[in-house]
N, C-alpha and C positions, 0 to 999 in steps of 0.2 A: 504493500500500500504506500501511497505517497505521504511523505512526512510533512509537506508544506501544502498550503491551499493551492488548488489546481486552477490555472487560468481558464476561464470560461471559453475563451477563443480557441484554446487547444481542443476542448471537447467538441466545439462546433466544427473544427477541422476534421476530427475523427468521424463525426456523424455524417458530414458531407461526403467523405471518402467511402464510408460504408454504404451510403445511398447509391453512389456510383458503382460500387462492386456488385450490388444486387440488382442493378438495372441495365448495365451496358457492358457487353463483353466484345463488342465489335473491334475496339482498339485497346487490347490488353496492355500493349507496351506504353501507351499514353497514360493509362491508369496507373501502371507500376511506376512510371516516371513521376506522376503526381504524388504518389505515396512517398517515394524517396525524397522528393523535393520538400514535402512537409516534414518528414523525419529529420532531414538535414537542418531545416530552419529551426525546428523546435528543440534540437539538441545543440544549436549554434555551431554546426560543423563547417569546416572550410571546403571539404570535398566528401563525396560519398559514392558507394557502389552497391549494386544489387547483383549478386552472383547466383547462378542456378547450377544445380548439380545435374550432370548428365549420367544417368544410371548405366548407360552402355559402356562407358570407359572410366567412370568414377572420377571425372574431372569437373572442376568448377569453371564456368565461363562468365565473363562480365556481360550481363544482359544490358545493364544500364550503368553508366559512369558519369557523375556530375562533377563539375569543377573545372578549373583552368586546363587540366590535362585529361579530361574525360575521354575525348576521342582517341588519344594515344593509349590510354589504359585498356580500352576495349580490345586491343590487339592481342592481349595476353590471356593466358589461362593458368589455372593452378591444379596441381595434383591434390588428391584428398590427403589432408594432414600437412600440406605445404603452406607456410605463412600463417598469419593469425586467422584469416578467413578459412583456410583449409583445416586448421586445428578445431575451430568452432564447428565446422561441418562434420568432421570426423567424430568429435565428442558430443555433438548435439547440445552444446553448452555455451551460454553467453560469456563474454569476456571483456574486461576493461584493461587496457594496457596504456599507462600514462608515460612510460619511458621505454619506447620500443628498442632503443639502442642496447638496453640491458636485458632484453628478453630474447632468449634463444629461439623462440617460435617465430620471431619477426623475419620475413623474407624481404630483403632490401633491394633485390634486383629490379623490381618494377619501378620503385621510387627513383632509383638511380638512372634507369634508362629513359624515363619520361621527364626527369628533372624536377620532381616535386618532393620537397623535404617532408618527411613524415616524422612527427614527434609523438603523437598519441593516437590510439585506435580504440574505437568502441565497436564491437561486432556481436551480433545475435543471430541465432538460427531461425530460419523460416520453416515451420513444421506443418506437415499434413499427416494427420493420424499418428502423431508423435514421431514421425520420420522426417529427418532434415532433408528438405528439397532445395535449400538455398541459404544464402547469408546476406544480411544487411550490414553494411560496414560504413562507419563515419570516421573521417580522417581529420584530426586536429580541431580543437576549438578555436573559433575566430579570435577570441580574446586572449588566447595563450594559456587559459586556465586548464586544469585537468578535468577529465570526464568524471561524473559522480554517479552514485547509485540511481538518482532520479532520472538522469539521462538514459541509463540502461533500461529502466522501467518503461519510459516512453518509447524507446526503440523496440522493445519487445512487443508493445501494443501494435506498432506499425508493422512489425514483422508478421504478426498474426494476420493483419489486414492484407499484407502482400501475399502471404501463403494462400489465403482464401481467394484472392484475385487470380493467382496462378492456377489454383485448382479449378475454379469456374471457367477460366479462359481455356484451359486444356480440355475440359469436358465439352465446352462450346465448340472448340476447334475440331475435336474428334467428330462430333455430330455434323458440323458444317462440311468437313472434308468428306464424310461418308455420303452426305446428301449430294454434294457436288460430284463425287465419284459415281454414284448411282445414276445421276442425271447424265453424266458423261457417257456411262455405259449404255444407257437407253438410246441416247443420240447416236452413239457409235454403232450400235446394233441396227439402227435405222439407216446407217450409212452417212451420218452427218458429223461434223466436227464441232467442238466447243469453240465459240467465238470469244476471243480475248482482245481487248483494246479500249482505251479511254482517252487517247490523245484528241485534241480538238479536231484535227484533220480526219481521224477515223470516225469520231462521233458525227462529223458533218457527212461523211460518206455513207454511214449507216442510215442517217436521216434521208438522204437522197435515195438509198436502196429501198427504204420502206415506201417512198412515194412512187418510184418506178415499178415496184412490185405489183401495184394495183392495176397496171396496164398489161396488155398482151404483146406490146412492141418488143422487137429484138433489142438486145443489149450487147454492146461490145465493151468488154472489160480489159483495160490496158494497164500495164505495169511491169516492172522488172520480174525476173524469175524469183520465186520464193516469197513474194509479198503477201500471198493469200488470196489470189484472184478466185480460186475455187470456193473458198469460204464465203466470199461475197455473192457468188452465184447461188450457193446454198441459201443464203439469207434472202435473196430475191425470191427464190422458189417458196421458202417457208413462210414468207410474208404475203404470198399471193393467194388468189382464189384457187390455185391449183395445188395447194400445199398437201392435200390428201391423195393426190395423183402421183404417178411415177416421176422420179427425178433420175434421168439417165445421163451418165458421164461418158465422154469419149475423148481420149487423148489422140488427136489427129497425127501427132508426130511419132507416136509409139507403134502405129500400125503401118505395115508396108502398103504401098500404093495398090498392089494387086489384091489385097484383102480389104482395103478400106471401103470400097464401094459396096461389097457384099455385107460388111459389118454394119454399115449405116442403113442400107436400103433392103437388105435381105436378098435371097435368091430362090429360084425354083429348082426342083430336081432336074438334073441333067444340064444345068446352065454351064457347067464346066466339069472337068474330069473328076474332081473330088466332091461334087454336089450330088450326094447320094439321096438327099431328101430336101424338102422345102425348108427354108430357114427364115425366121422373122428377123428383121434388122432393128437397129437401135431406134430409128424413127417410129417404127410400128410399136415397139415396146413402150415408147414414151407417149403414145397416143393419149390425149387428155391432160398430159402433164408438161414437163419441161425437159429439154435436152441441152446439155452443156457441152459445147465443142471447144475443148482446150487446145491451145497451140494451133489456132485456126490459120495463123500465118504460114503454116507448113502444109495447108490443104492443097492437094495436087490441082494444077490448073485445068486439067482435062475433066475433073469432076466438079469444078466450081459452077458450071452451068446447071448441073443437076441439083446442086444445093440451092442455087438461086431460084429454081422453079418451085422447090418445096417452100421457100420463104414467101414467094409471091402468090402461089396458087394452092399450097397445102396438098400437093399431088406429086407422086413419084411412081416409078415402075421398079419392081424387083429385077435383079440381074437375071437375064434370060427370059423375061416376061414382057409382053406388050400391054398388059392389063393395068390401067392406072389404079393407084390406091390413094385414098384420101386420108389425111391425118390432121388432128387438131393438136399441134405441138408449138409451144413457145420456145424460141431459140435464143440461148445465151452463148456467147462466144468470148474467148479470151486469147490474148497473145502478148508476148514480150518483145515481139519484133517491131521494127519501125515500119509501120504500114505504108507511110508515104513513100519510102524507098521501094517497097515491094510493088506499089502501084506504078511508080515512075519507071521501074525496070521490067514491067510487064508480067510480073509473077503473080499478081493478084488482080482480079477483075474489078473495075471501078464500080460497075452496077451492083456487084455482090457486096462490096464494101459499104455502099450507101444503104443497102437493105439491112445489113448487120448493124450499122452504126447509127440506128435511129436514136438510141439513147446511150451515148458514150459514158463510161465510168472509169476514171483514172484512179488507181490505187497508189499512193505515194510510197516510196521506199522506206525502210525502217530507219535509216539514218536521218530522215526528215521528221520523224515522230518519236523522239527520245522518251517521251512519257510512257510509251508502251513497253519499253525494254524491261524495266523492273517487273511489271505485272506479267509479261510473257515469260521471263526467266523464272519467276516464282511458280507459275503455272506448270512449266515443263519440269521444274525441280520436284514438285509434289507428285506429278504423274510418274516420273522416272524413279523417285524414291519408292513408290508403291510397287512398281514393276521389278525393281532390283532388291526390294526388301531392305533398303538402307534408311537411316534416320538423320540425314543431313538437314540441318535446321535452316540454312539460308546461305547468304553470301556476305563476306566481310565488306566493309565500306570500300576498301581498296579494290576488291574484285568487281563490285558494282560500278565503281568509277571507270574501271577498264572496259566493262561492257558498254557503258555509256559513251566512251570516247572512241570506240571502234567504228569503222565505216560500214560494216555488214554488207559486203558485196553480194552475199547469198541471202540477205534479208532474213525473214522469220525462220525459214528452213535451216539456214546456217546457225542461227541462235539456238534452235532446238538441238542440233547436232553438237554444238559446243557445250551446252548444259549436260547433255547425256554423257559426253566424254568426261566432263569434269566430275560428275557423280561417280563414275567408274574409278577415276584416278584418286579422288579425294579420300584421305584417310583420317579426316578430322570432323568436327561438328559443323564447320562452316567451309564453304568453297572459298579458296583463296586465289590470288592472282596466279600462283604457280600451277594451279589446277586448270586454268584456262589456257588452251593452246590456240592462239589467234594468229592469223596470217600477218606477217610483218608488212609494214607500210600501208596499213588500212585504217589508221587512226583518223578520226574526223579532223580535218584541218591540222594534221600532224605538224606540218612545217611552220604553221603559225605559232605553235607552242614552244618550238625549239629555242633555247637560250633565254627563256623567260623565267621569272621567279614564280613560285607557286601562286602567290596572290595575283600576279598579272595574268597567269594562265586561267585561274578561276574566274576572274573578271571578264576575260575574253570569252570564255564559255558562256557566262551569264549573258553577255551582250548578244551573242548569237542566239542563244536559247530564247531570251525574252523578245528579241526582235522577230524571230520566227513565230512566236506565239501571237504577237501583235498583228503580224501579217495575216495569220490564220483567222484572226478575229476582226479583220477589217479595221485595225488600229483603234478598236474600242477598248479604252483602258478599263472600263467597268467590267466588260465581258472577260477580258484577259485576266484581270485580277481574280475573278470568280473561278476561272479555269485553273489558274496557278495556285489557288487556295491562299491568297495573301490579300492584305488590305489595299484598296485603291490608292490611298495616300502613300503607302510604302512602294507600290509599283511606280507611282509618279516620281518618287525620290530616286528609285533605281534608274529610271529612264534618264533623269537629269544627271545623276552621278556617272552613269556609264556612257553618257553622250549618245544615246540612241535617237536617231533622227529618221523621220519618214522621208523616203526619197520622193522628189517632186516628179 
């Protein structure tokens, strides 16, 4: 029990945090940060950390670190029993150490490497069903005084709150991941992919997709290889009145020209040597629904007239037959080729292009939508974790910075491959830069960053990033601030400080 009267504001803080714990698990890390901030303030600490125990390797990882050297501290981990926090975790016992230099349990390596002098430490275990799942640690009192028993009692209360938040967040996360997994499995069994993306440009494209889905007009989806053109074709179909009808995919580049006509339009028995029976083509199979012609830029010139007729008249003949067949099919096509070049060099019919390009949809490359990279990386990590039965918790800040600064010539498909490879290689709780094997010379604006200080490089990245967001939002500061999740006044200050100007 407390020996002195308790400040009412402290209890208000506890009540407020308890309310948050019992109402919102969407952002557990923010909640844990709030708990640690309050604990640090109420014990007058200079710095603090929240460490979680990984039961798989019995190590403690810095989940949250506050103070001047917080970001540097998060790069480290402790073995069970190592340092004051490790001792507390191993013995499941609170500890006050007011003279760390004379305590053999103190592990000085982290303090030395980050350049933060440690004089005293207050550490308590976070317990779930009497088992230590983590440690709250406060470093140094701001006034230089020693920690006292009352500080310990307060920290133990906050440790109980933090443990409850961790327990609730883990339960919520398990349920949410299971729901997402089941939804993903259902969509996968239907043949569709989970759509991931929240950047302004992708949100805008999705809105356009929903609008054009309501029509039956042909759509030509353009973009580099690996940007996800097929996923947008799926979204058009799923948001259309044909959603319950077939969605048939054809990769025009994957089929030899000799088979493509039969594959698309079918054939009758005896049409050619191996035609031992009648066969339905993809257009017939898609009747009433949607057909997606991927890599349409590779469609053979001698078959383009037949495809044009289907688009114009909804009629075709099977190979070896003169009997016309009518179909009700919406055509979506995609290509990563420069269609203007194909037209100019006579490899693609102009009249076919006009019929396909009724509603053009351009998908920007991944390097132009950095906001999608963290979300996509986390999505791939969770899926590959499940497939490989690994428990990798995420990416270090350095690894994520590397992902954000890379040029992604292979776009989303390359990102998926990089994450899968990193999961296989990674032998730790978090994917680190060494686990990412990225092609040399593909950093975004790499030459721009050479020879600059870290501060200059960060400001340069901010300038590019904010300017691109402004362009995406028509230079509306209000809209851009909402998308970026910051105050409009702060955005205005950044625009001024970074000298971001709208080109005339």
